DOPAZA-47462 format. One record per residue: x, y, z of N, C-alpha, C in turn; residue in three letters; residue number from 1. Coordinates in pm, whole numbers. Atoms other than C-alpha are relative to their C-alpha. Layout:
% residues N
     n_c1     n_c2     n_c3    ca_c1    ca_c2    ca_c3     c_c1     c_c2     c_c3    aa     i
        X        Y        Z        X        Y        Z        X        Y        Z   Ala   NUM
...
% end
This chain:
% residues 365
     n_c1     n_c2     n_c3    ca_c1    ca_c2    ca_c3     c_c1     c_c2     c_c3    aa     i
      100     -142       -8       -7       17       20      123       71      -22   Unk     1
      -44     -139       20      121      340     -125      -24       77       87   Unk     2
       27      -94     -130      167      640      170     -145       67      -29   Unk     3
      104      -22       -1     -139      793       -1     -184      -89       26   Unk     4
       89       89      -65     -335      446       37      -22       34      120   Unk     5
       65       15     -138     -276      455      378      -24      111       46   Unk     6
       48      -41      -85     -348      760      453     -181       26      -28   Unk     7
      172       45      -12     -726      665      303      -70      -32       67   Unk     8
       97       94      -82     -757      428      537       75       40      135   Unk     9
      -86      -49     -139     -598      597      847     -110       25      122   Unk    10
       73      -22     -122     -869      688     1054      -75     -155       69   Unk    11
       98      132      -56    -1092      330     1065      121      -64       52   Unk    12
     -102       89      -76     -745      169     1088       74        1      110   Unk    13
      -42      -43     -168     -642      372     1379     -148      -37      109   Unk    14
       87       -5      -70     -977      337     1528      -26     -189       46   Unk    15
       36      157      -15    -1004      -44     1469      130      -45      146   Unk    16
      -70       93      -42     -670     -137     1653       -4      118      146   Unk    17
       29      -57      -80     -781      140     1924      -48      -81       96   Unk    18
      133       91      -63    -1070      -80     2001       90     -130       50   Unk    19
      -48       95      -72     -864     -394     2017      112       39      120   Unk    20
     -112      -64      -77     -583     -173     2201      -58      -41      153   Unk    21
       66       -8      -89     -872     -129     2467       11     -123       35   Unk    22
       11      145      -60     -968     -521     2503      152      -50       21   Unk    23
     -125       82      -67     -581     -641     2533       50       52      131   Unk    24
      -20      -40     -123     -589     -405     2816     -112      -49      104   Unk    25
       59       68     -104     -892     -554     2975       18     -162        0   Unk    26
      -49      166       33     -758     -941     2896      101        7      115   Unk    27
     -125       54      -99     -431     -828     3110      -28       23      132   Unk    28
       29      -21     -150     -640     -688     3406     -118     -161       37   Unk    29
       97      106      -34     -890    -1037     3378      132     -132      -12   Unk    30
      -89       46      -37     -521    -1235     3386       46       20      137   Unk    31
      -94      -54     -164     -366    -1070     3708     -138      -55       73   Unk    32
       62       30     -123     -704    -1113     3876      -39     -160       24   Unk    33
      -21      194       11     -739    -1509     3784      133      -30       91   Unk    34
      -90      104      -39     -398    -1581     3896      -17       35      178   Unk    35
       28      -77     -192     -442    -1331     4214      -63      -75       76   Unk    36
      164       82      -18     -787    -1576     4252       85     -118       51   Unk    37
      -65      108       16     -568    -1853     4238       67        5      144   Unk    38
     -123       11      -58     -280    -1766     4449      -79       20      161   Unk    39
       60      -12     -119     -569    -1694     4726      -83      -68       37   Unk    40
       89      115      -24     -779    -1985     4708       39     -134      -25   Unk    41
       23      118        8     -613    -2230     4583      175      -27       74   Unk    42
     -121       32      -68     -270    -2446     4792       91       -9      -84   Unk    43
     -178      -12       54       45    -2370     4663      135       43       35   Unk    44
     -131      -22      -65      401    -2407     4755        3      162      -24   Unk    45
      -83     -122      -52      603    -2113     4903       55      118     -151   Unk    46
      -50      -52      110      808    -2074     4569      -66       40      -70   Unk    47
       92       19      128      533    -2090     4347      -59      132       15   Unk    48
       68      -91      -25      356    -1840     4536       81      125      -66   Unk    49
     -123     -126        8      619    -1565     4526       15       -5     -187   Unk    50
      -20      -28      151      675    -1666     4124     -110       89      -37   Unk    51
      108      -30       37      333    -1628     4027      -69      163       36   Unk    52
        0      -83      -55      324    -1329     4274       59      109     -130   Unk    53
      -88      -14      129      601    -1195     4003      -24       64     -126   Unk    54
       74      -51      151      453    -1247     3695     -146       90       70   Unk    55
       69     -111      -20      171    -1061     3826        6      149      -12   Unk    56
      -92     -135      -67      359     -777     3934       23       98     -137   Unk    57
      -89      -55      153      537     -776     3590     -145       32     -142   Unk    58
       94      -57       83      231     -768     3362      -57      116       29   Unk    59
       71     -133      -81       86     -516     3600       80      132      -98   Unk    60
     -105     -106       43      357     -304     3498       28       34     -146   Unk    61
       31        2      167      313     -396     3127      -77      100      -30   Unk    62
      168       11      -10      -53     -326     3142       22      187        7   Unk    63
       -5     -136      -34        4       42     3283      134       39      -93   Unk    64
      -55      -77      112      309      125     3037     -110       -3     -150   Unk    65
       90       23      139      102       10     2718     -143      101       -6   Unk    66
      105      -20      -15     -230      115     2839       30      188       -9   Unk    67
       25     -102      -59     -154      446     3009      122      110       38   Unk    68
     -181      -44      -46      249      497     2976        7       55     -143   Unk    69
     -139       11      157      516      575     2644     -125      -39     -113   Unk    70
      101      101      119      266      328     2461     -130       67      -43   Unk    71
      123       -3      -12      -47      451     2523      -71       32     -147   Unk    72
       55      -44      136     -152      613     2181       40      -64     -123   Unk    73
      -81       94       94       92      374     2000     -106      -92      -70   Unk    74
       81       98        7     -216      154     1792       74       -5     -114   Unk    75
      -74       62      189      -93      -79     1506        8     -190       76   Unk    76
       23      151       60      -91     -462     1424      134      -13      123   Unk    77
     -176       44      -97      292     -464     1592      -71      -20      152   Unk    78
       22      -28     -152      172     -344     1940     -121      -82       36   Unk    79
      113      124       -9     -150     -585     1942      130     -130      -18   Unk    80
      -69      162      -53       95     -882     1921       65       15       46   Unk    81
      -61       23      -91      331     -774     2091      -75      -27      150   Unk    82
      101        9      -55       22     -785     2346      -16     -140       36   Unk    83
       62      136       11      -59    -1103     2260      126     -110       38   Unk    84
     -109       64      -86      309    -1259     2324       20        5      131   Unk    85
       46        1      -93      293    -1140     2599      -86      -33      143   Unk    86
      107      136      -70      -11    -1344     2749       83     -101        8   Unk    87
      -14       78      -34      100    -1583     2626      148      -42       39   Unk    88
     -121       14     -118      453    -1555     2781       10      -38      145   Unk    89
       77      -25     -141      236    -1485     3127      -53     -137       55   Unk    90
       81      128      -58       -9    -1802     3074       99     -144        5   Unk    91
      -62      107       54      273    -2039     2973      105      -10      176   Unk    92
      -60      -25     -110      485    -1927     3297      -46      -21      114   Unk    93
       71       19     -146      215    -1905     3579      -59     -191      -71   Unk    94
       26      174      -22      121    -2313     3436      119      -82      -11   Unk    95
     -121      113      -40      444    -2420     3501      -19      -22      119   Unk    96
       23       56     -144      403    -2375     3846     -110       44       86   Unk    97
      118       71      -84       28    -2437     3897      -50     -123      -62   Unk    98
       48      107       35       22    -2778     3750       38      -66     -166   Unk    99
      -44       10       64      185    -2776     3442      -94      -24     -189   Unk   100
      147       24       86      -58    -2930     3163      -63      -36       45   Unk   101
      116      -20      -82     -281    -2965     3472      -41      105       53   Unk   102
       16     -172     -126     -308    -2591     3559     -155       25      -78   Unk   103
      120      -44       56     -618    -2436     3515       18       56      -83   Unk   104
      -27     -162       63     -483    -2156     3348       24      -62     -182   Unk   105
        4       61      110     -433    -2435     3031      -28       28     -149   Unk   106
      176      -32      125     -764    -2364     2813       73      151       -6   Unk   107
       25     -141       25     -625    -1966     2844       94        9     -139   Unk   108
      -43      -46      100     -381    -2028     2600     -114       16     -167   Unk   109
       94        0      126     -683    -2083     2319      -54      144        8   Unk   110
        6     -148       -4     -757    -1723     2403       73       65      -67   Unk   111
     -119      -18      108     -412    -1646     2284      -96      -11     -160   Unk   112
       16       22      161     -499    -1789     1940     -115       27      -28   Unk   113
      115      -75       43     -854    -1674     1908       37      128      -17   Unk   114
      -21     -153      -67     -732    -1309     2028       84       13     -139   Unk   115
      -93      -33       72     -478    -1345     1778       -2      -41     -181   Unk   116
        0       13      177     -654    -1482     1446      -96      108      -14   Unk   117
      118     -100      -31     -954    -1216     1514      121      138      -13   Unk   118
      -98      -92      -50     -605     -953     1552       79       23     -154   Unk   119
     -104       17       41     -359    -1050     1309       56      -65     -115   Unk   120
       31       39      142     -442    -1231     1003       72     -151       11   Unk   121
      -19      180       14     -335    -1612      851      162      -19      111   Unk   122
     -152       49        4       59    -1624      903      -21       34      155   Unk   123
      -49      -45     -150      100    -1436     1254      -94     -117       76   Unk   124
      107      123      -46     -199    -1703     1346       96     -130        3   Unk   125
      -47       84       42      -17    -1982     1207      125      -16       58   Unk   126
     -112      -56      -41      286    -1842     1369       25      -33      170   Unk   127
       -8        8     -117      140    -1812     1735      -29     -159       -8   Unk   128
      -38      112      -34       54    -2159     1685       63     -111       48   Unk   129
     -154      110      -53      355    -2341     1701       19       83      110   Unk   130
      -64      -33     -154      478    -2134     2000     -130      -12       82   Unk   131
      133       61      -68       98    -2260     2153       93     -127       10   Unk   132
      -11      205        3      202    -2663     2065      169        0       35   Unk   133
     -125       54      -37      575    -2575     2140      -24       -3      167   Unk   134
       32      -37     -198      470    -2439     2505      -76      -71       38   Unk   135
      111      125      -44      240    -2728     2545      117     -124       46   Unk   136
     -117       50      -11      539    -2929     2455      119      -24       63   Unk   137
     -133      -47      -38      772    -2768     2639      -60      -42      218   Unk   138
       84       27      -89      512    -2793     2996      -29     -162        3   Unk   139
       51      137       40      424    -3191     2886      155      -77        2   Unk   140
     -134       66       60      784    -3256     2823       55     -153      165   Unk   141
      -36       73      -73      807    -3427     3204      -85     -121      -13   Unk   142
       90       91      -14      486    -3661     3111       45     -120     -120   Unk   143
      -53       62      169      714    -3819     2752       66      -89       95   Unk   144
      -69       91     -144      815    -4153     2995      -83     -120     -111   Unk   145
      -29      156      100      754    -4396     2629     -105       30      -94   Unk   146
       25      -19      160      600    -4397     2307     -189        6       36   Unk   147
      162       -8       14      230    -4423     2423       -1      152       97   Unk   148
       23     -103      -37      270    -4109     2641       20      100     -110   Unk   149
      -18     -139       65      424    -3900     2360     -131      -36     -129   Unk   150
      117      -10       71      115    -4004     2133      -86       60       49   Unk   151
      133      -92      -66     -139    -3935     2366       -3      158       60   Unk   152
      -43     -134       14       27    -3560     2398       16       26     -142   Unk   153
       29       -4       90       54    -3576     2060     -111       16      -68   Unk   154
      142      -34       -6     -327    -3598     2030      -98      114       30   Unk   155
       46     -121      -78     -378    -3336     2276       34      126     -116   Unk   156
      -23     -115      156     -180    -3100     1968     -105       54      -47   Unk   157
       79      -37      101     -485    -3099     1774      -70       93       18   Unk   158
      118     -173        9     -723    -2859     1895       69      123       -7   Unk   159
      -64     -152       27     -459    -2578     1920       36       24     -174   Unk   160
      -38      -14      144     -381    -2667     1551     -168       51      -66   Unk   161
      144      -28       12     -757    -2675     1503      -46      147       12   Unk   162
       33     -133       16     -820    -2365     1613       61      125      -60   Unk   163
      -85      -86       53     -565    -2198     1477      -48      -21     -138   Unk   164
       37      -20       87     -670    -2301     1164     -136       71      -57   Unk   165
       92      -41       31    -1026    -2221     1182        0      114       23   Unk   166
      -36     -163      -42     -941    -1870     1322       96       38     -107   Unk   167
      -11     -103      114     -750    -1790     1043      -75      -33     -157   Unk   168
       75        4      162     -978    -1896      753     -161      114       86   Unk   169
       94     -147      -38    -1260    -1653      971       79      101      -15   Unk   170
      -18     -178        3    -1016    -1384      999       12       41     -173   Unk   171
       25      -36      138     -977    -1441      654     -147       97      -46   Unk   172
      128      -54       49    -1356    -1407      600      -43      139       48   Unk   173
      -30      -63     -118    -1373    -1185      848       34      186      -94   Unk   174
      -53     -140       54    -1140     -930      700      -15       29     -139   Unk   175
       20      -41      142    -1271     -915      346     -155       46        8   Unk   176
      141      -46      -22    -1615     -841      470        3      148       43   Unk   177
       46     -117      -63    -1522     -569      687       90      128     -104   Unk   178
      -27      -76       99    -1320     -428      391      -84       48     -111   Unk   179
      136      -80       99    -1573     -397      152     -137       24       91   Unk   180
      101      -81      -98    -1821     -284      457       86      165      -25   Unk   181
      -61     -148      -18    -1559        8      467       -4       67     -101   Unk   182
       46     -112      211    -1537       67       48     -134       46       30   Unk   183
      145      -60       62    -1920       83       35       26      119      119   Unk   184
       15     -114      -43    -1890      327      340       88      138      -75   Unk   185
      -74      -90       37    -1644      571      190       15       18     -166   Unk   186
       -7      -16      100    -1677      554     -180     -169      -17      -67   Unk   187
      166      -62       99    -1997      665     -441      -87     -139      -23   Unk   188
       31      110      128    -2177      339     -566      -47       17     -160   Unk   189
       -8      -32      173    -2207      515     -888      132       -7      -85   Unk   190
     -189        0       13    -1842      627     -938       85     -119       32   Unk   191
      -78       81      -50    -1688      396     -736      102      130       73   Unk   192
     -148     -107     -113    -1431      727     -597      -88       33      114   Unk   193
       35      -50     -111    -1489      891     -299     -168      112       -7   Unk   194
       80      -26      -61    -1806      958     -134        5      144       69   Unk   195
      -83     -120      -54    -1788     1332       55       24      -23      162   Unk   196
      -62       67     -151    -1787     1152      423      131      -14      -49   Unk   197
     -145       -3        4    -1455     1027      304      115       84      -58   Unk   198
      -60     -122       55    -1359     1349      110        2       74       99   Unk   199
      -74      -71     -125    -1343     1542      424       55      -37       86   Unk   200
      -75       98     -112    -1231     1291      654      215       21     -103   Unk   201
     -108      -49       -1     -898     1328      398        7      143      -53   Unk   202
      -28     -122       40     -958     1681      280       20       86      152   Unk   203
      -15      -61     -158     -968     1764      679      169      -20       40   Unk   204
     -131       -2      -81     -638     1592      750       76       35      -95   Unk   205
      -72      -56       84     -464     1733      415      -49      149       75   Unk   206
       -6     -118      -62     -569     2093      578       62       25      104   Unk   207
     -107       31     -122     -420     2023      897      146      -10      -56   Unk   208
     -123      -65       41      -82     1974      690       42       77      -27   Unk   209
      -18     -140       51     -122     2272      475      -12      129      128   Unk   210
      -50     -126     -126     -152     2504      789       73      -62       81   Unk   211
     -156       63      -49      122     2325      985      122       29      -67   Unk   212
     -167        1      106      399     2347      705      -72      130     -146   Unk   213
       19     -142       54      228     2657      529      -21      -52     -191   Unk   214
       56       67      120      140     2431      180     -155       46      -77   Unk   215
       90      -30      114     -130     2575      -71      -93     -135      -42   Unk   216
      107       67       74     -408     2376     -204     -107       58      -49   Unk   217
      137      -74       56     -694     2442     -443      -71     -114      -28   Unk   218
      127       78       30    -1036     2269     -497      -80       94      -96   Unk   219
       91      -39       95    -1224     2284     -757     -109     -114       12   Unk   220
      122       73       37    -1599     2206     -818      -42       31     -162   Unk   221
       69       -7      201    -1743     2093    -1154     -135      -80        5   Unk   222
      105       -1        7    -2074     2031    -1255      -50      -12     -192   Unk   223
       50       19      135    -2192     1844    -1565     -131       77      -63   Unk   224
       80     -157      101    -2410     2126    -1799     -149     -103      -47   Unk   225
       77       84       88    -2630     1818    -1987      -93     -125       68   Unk   226
       71      161      -25    -2771     1555    -1734     -139       33       -6   Unk   227
      157      -43       -7    -3128     1750    -1739      -14      -61     -159   Unk   228
       59       25      148    -3130     1692    -2136       25     -129        0   Unk   229
      -74      142        2    -2980     1337    -2128     -116      -77      103   Unk   230
      149       85     -111    -3256     1213    -1825      -59        4      -76   Unk   231
      114      -13       38    -3528     1385    -2018      -25      -64     -128   Unk   232
      -62       24      161    -3397     1246    -2378       -3     -166       10   Unk   233
       21      172        8    -3281      859    -2322       -6      -17      127   Unk   234
       66       67     -132    -3375      793    -1962      100       44      141   Unk   235
     -130      -18     -103    -3194      802    -1622       83      -86       25   Unk   236
     -133       83       13    -2960      529    -1692       98       66      -79   Unk   237
     -112      -93       23    -2816      762    -1922       65       73       57   Unk   238
      -56      -54     -101    -2763      989    -1691       69      -38      116   Unk   239
     -124       39     -128    -2572      780    -1408       64      -65     -110   Unk   240
      -93       57       94    -2398      639    -1733      104      176      -43   Unk   241
      -81     -181       23    -2315     1046    -1784       88       38      106   Unk   242
      -62       -8     -116    -2211     1056    -1436      105      -66       50   Unk   243
     -174       82       11    -1954      786    -1485       76       50      -65   Unk   244
     -114      -57       99    -1796      899    -1751       64      138       85   Unk   245
      -95     -117      -61    -1729     1247    -1599       96      -33      112   Unk   246
     -130       96     -137    -1584     1040    -1264      156      -10      -87   Unk   247
      -99       72       76    -1361      853    -1491      137       86      -97   Unk   248
      -88      -98       84    -1249     1167    -1705       55       89      125   Unk   249
     -106     -119      -91    -1133     1365    -1364       64      -74       33   Unk   250
     -126       36      -82     -974     1043    -1215       98        6     -129   Unk   251
     -125       20      115     -756      983    -1560       42      167        1   Unk   252
     -126     -118       38     -637     1335    -1539       54       58      147   Unk   253
      -76      -68      -88     -594     1432    -1186      142     -114       87   Unk   254
     -118       60      -40     -269     1304    -1001      -63      -96      117   Unk   255
       56      107     -108     -301     1019     -727       32       35      119   Unk   256
        5      -84     -158     -206     1271     -434     -144       61       31   Unk   257
       72     -109      -25     -509     1471     -519     -140      -88       18   Unk   258
      185       71      -86     -905     1353     -357     -106       66     -118   Unk   259
       96      -37       77    -1159     1398     -569     -105      -85       23   Unk   260
      160       20      -73    -1561     1310     -471      -87       43      -53   Unk   261
      175        9       44    -1905     1226     -606      -70      166      114   Unk   262
       85     -132     -123    -2071     1616     -403     -159      -28       10   Unk   263
      168       26       31    -2429     1485     -548      -13       46     -111   Unk   264
        4      -55      149    -2578     1453     -865       51      -22      -86   Unk   265
     -101        6      108    -2379     1527    -1132       99      115       46   Unk   266
      -56     -121      -14    -2180     1777     -972      185      -81      137   Unk   267
     -103        1      -28    -1811     1710     -863      124       48      109   Unk   268
      -96      -61      -65    -1527     1786     -622      144      -32      -22   Unk   269
     -115      -19        8    -1152     1820     -655       93       57       78   Unk   270
     -124      -58      -94     -874     1885     -406      160      -29      -14   Unk   271
     -184       34      112     -531     1943     -628       83        7      161   Unk   272
      -91       24     -114     -293     1844     -272      125      123      -61   Unk   273
     -107      -60      -53      -22     2087     -192       65       67     -160   Unk   274
      -62      -53      153        2     2319     -544     -104      124       33   Unk   275
       31     -166       24     -174     2664     -611     -107      -20      -88   Unk   276
      156       49      104     -520     2725     -796       81      -11     -156   Unk   277
     -101      -14      157     -250     2873    -1084       52     -107      -49   Unk   278
      -81       93       65      -68     2586    -1116     -132     -127      -62   Unk   279
       98      121       40     -394     2333    -1166      -90       22     -110   Unk   280
       98      -67       50     -597     2548    -1404       -1      -57     -146   Unk   281
        4      109      122     -475     2388    -1708      -20     -125      -25   Unk   282
       -7       74        1     -527     2062    -1563     -177      -10      -14   Unk   283
       86       14        8     -885     2146    -1492      -67       20     -137   Unk   284
       40      -10      100     -931     2282    -1833       56     -111      -79   Unk   285
        4      158       44     -841     1952    -1977      -79      -96       55   Unk   286
       99       66      -24    -1083     1804    -1785     -101       39      -81   Unk   287
      152      -59       -5    -1362     2029    -1893       27       -3     -199   Unk   288
        6       12      152    -1234     2042    -2306       -5     -148      -41   Unk   289
       35      149       20    -1182     1650    -2287     -152      -67       -2   Unk   290
      167       80       15    -1556     1567    -2185      -82       83      -82   Unk   291
       83      -82      103    -1662     1826    -2439       27      -77     -122   Unk   292
      -62       50      142    -1471     1640    -2714      -41     -167        7   Unk   293
       19      121      -36    -1543     1293    -2599     -112      -79       36   Unk   294
      123       55       -2    -1889     1153    -2660       28     -159        0   Unk   295
      -19      129      -28    -1950      803    -2539     -135      -60      -20   Unk   296
       90       63      121    -2198      537    -2653      -58      -77      110   Unk   297
      116       44     -115    -2530      410    -2421      -78      -31     -145   Unk   298
      110       68       76    -2757      169    -2602       26       41     -148   Unk   299
       19       -6      114    -2644      218    -2915       35      154      -55   Unk   300
       -1     -145       10    -2637      633    -2916      115       51       52   Unk   301
     -114     -113      -15    -2370      840    -2884      -52      128       52   Unk   302
       36     -135      -88    -2400     1091    -2583      131       61       11   Unk   303
     -166     -119      -98    -2156     1397    -2446     -126       82      109   Unk   304
       70      -71      -67    -2206     1634    -2221      158      122       13   Unk   305
     -138     -146      -16    -1979     1999    -2144      -62       37      165   Unk   306
       10       -7      -91    -1885     2069    -1801       11      148       12   Unk   307
      -50     -138      -50    -1901     2406    -1581      103      -17      171   Unk   308
     -101      -14     -118    -1604     2448    -1341       32      143       99   Unk   309
      -46      -94      -68    -1501     2683    -1041       71      -64       54   Unk   310
     -117       30      -78    -1189     2675     -896       69      104      131   Unk   311
      -22      -36     -145    -1054     2815     -514      124      -40       22   Unk   312
      -90       89     -127     -743     2811     -311       68       51       96   Unk   313
      -61      -43     -141     -567     2810       -3      150       35        1   Unk   314
       93      -43      -69     -517     3027      163     -104      150      -31   Unk   315
       32     -128       60     -582     3305      -52     -161       35      -27   Unk   316
      168       -2       17     -967     3240     -123      -69      -55      137   Unk   317
       61       84      -72    -1025     3098      220       44      -70      134   Unk   318
     -106       69     -128     -903     2978      560       13     -158       73   Unk   319
        7      151      -16    -1042     2617      545      -66      -56     -127   Unk   320
       63       25       96    -1206     2371      345      -96       32      -64   Unk   321
      153      -71       78    -1551     2454      328      -33      156      -41   Unk   322
       19     -189       87    -1508     2867      245       72      -27     -115   Unk   323
      -46      -17      109    -1280     2727        5      -89      -42     -117   Unk   324
       37       76      145    -1485     2489     -175     -158      106       -5   Unk   325
      135     -137       95    -1796     2775     -126       30       68      -79   Unk   326
      -30      -87      111    -1597     2988     -322       33      -70     -151   Unk   327
      -39      106      142    -1496     2727     -605     -156      -17      -39   Unk   328
      125       -5       87    -1871     2675     -617      -47       56      -43   Unk   329
       34     -133       21    -1967     3057     -626       46       -2     -178   Unk   330
      -69      -26      145    -1703     3030     -945      -91     -109      -80   Unk   331
      115       53      124    -1902     2766    -1089      -91       31      -34   Unk   332
      129      -56       38    -2218     2914    -1099       87      149     -103   Unk   333
      -24     -197      140    -2032     3255    -1272       16      -85     -181   Unk   334
      -41       75      164    -1925     2954    -1520     -138      -68      -68   Unk   335
      123       68       22    -2304     2804    -1541      -86      150      -74   Unk   336
       63     -148       21    -2416     3213    -1575       61       21     -120   Unk   337
      -87      -26      103    -2179     3269    -1820       21      -76     -175   Unk   338
      -12       75      127    -2237     3037    -2101       53     -137        2   Unk   339
      -12      121      -28    -2134     2686    -1967      124      -66      -35   Unk   340
      -76       56       79    -1859     2464    -2089      160      114      -55   Unk   341
      -86      -80      -51    -1579     2685    -1891       52       18      109   Unk   342
        2       11     -142    -1386     2713    -1590        4      145       37   Unk   343
      -58      -99      -18    -1377     2998    -1399       65       24      158   Unk   344
      -66        0     -127    -1160     3103    -1129       -3       85      150   Unk   345
       83     -110     -118    -1268     3265     -763       99      104      -65   Unk   346
      -72     -135        1    -1176     3640     -783      -93       56      144   Unk   347
       48      -35     -120    -1255     3802     -425     -142      112      -63   Unk   348
       77      -97       54    -1483     4057     -658      -97      -56       -4   Unk   349
      138       44       69    -1754     3793     -681      -86      -12      165   Unk   350
       63       43      -67    -1855     3791     -370     -142       83      -20   Unk   351
       97      -75        3    -2218     3892     -333      -72      -15     -170   Unk   352
       68       21      127    -2269     3786     -703       14      166      -75   Unk   353
      -69     -120      108    -2095     4144     -842      125      -66      -49   Unk   354
     -109       31       45    -1909     4058    -1075       40       66     -114   Unk   355
      -55      -86       35    -1674     4236    -1262       33      -49     -151   Unk   356
       29       36      157    -1578     4195    -1655      138      -80       22   Unk   357
      -78       66      -17    -1270     4028    -1533       23     -145       88   Unk   358
       55      118      -98    -1436     3732    -1327      -73      -84     -151   Unk   359
       65       96      128    -1619     3577    -1643       60      -79       -8   Unk   360
      -46      125        1    -1538     3238    -1721      -27       48     -169   Unk   361
       -9      -47      133    -1398     3241    -2036      -22     -161      -84   Unk   362
       59      129       99    -1511     2928    -2345      139      -35      -39   Unk   363
      -64       89       55    -1274     2675    -2382      -50      -59     -161   Unk   364
      -31       -2      196    -1173     2633    -2761       70     -160      -34   Unk   365
% end
């Protein structure tokens, strides 16, 4: 995944692993509580009690640091993996002093395997299964006194392998479903480009970068001129195809780092990142002119449309994304009123709809 894609998926990614982090914290406190209860209620040797208390103290301080200390805001698959490794080591160490394979805590290894499958994916789940099996062999090493004992304990390993395999399969299906739900929630179903929810997530992140590092950006509003005419003459399916064609033209022209979205109906918005509005005039004019000269086929009929566009930039035309968008939208309506099939660059004299001669959009030739 490239840097731009990572940025686009960052909000949901961050929220997901923040949720996992809270769950890992709850599991930590649960493990400490269970072992503390065992120390209180179950008969143990003095040395065992000492080591169990040490393990609980170590897990306590790890959890405090991971959840409330220097690592508290670091959410990632690696941190969750480290949590799971710590849990496995804690469970194996506790089992060693509470009966080994007969320990009441032995079944908690299954918890680690299932948590791994739900948060880490197949490869790490299989790796954790190997560690779990190795831990079981270590704990059962004193029981291997003959071939029958070896075969018996080998059969007892199958639940670990089965849980790991089923967990990995379920994790794959869950991840595919999650990605599809995420895609549907962030993209426009007609065009496949960003919807406005995702646009504002990405644009607001870019706005913060622009303000922090004093970088410009430009926003273009584009509207198809002929949608109503196409709908009336050829039906709404033809209008839908027109919207798709406009989106395809925009995507084929803008850079990968730029952010485009369907604003609604036949209107689109483009955020040109780290560039001024004057630097992207040629790109927007190319979108408008190419759309006017590129008809598309629909049920044996060649259709076409023209575009009206408005362009505004940060910081000269507004101090935030929504203000720059509103001014680009105003410039777009100037293009509509002055003949369509053109780009108008926002000018401060457009406020209040009072147009000067230099504000009028120019038709594209």
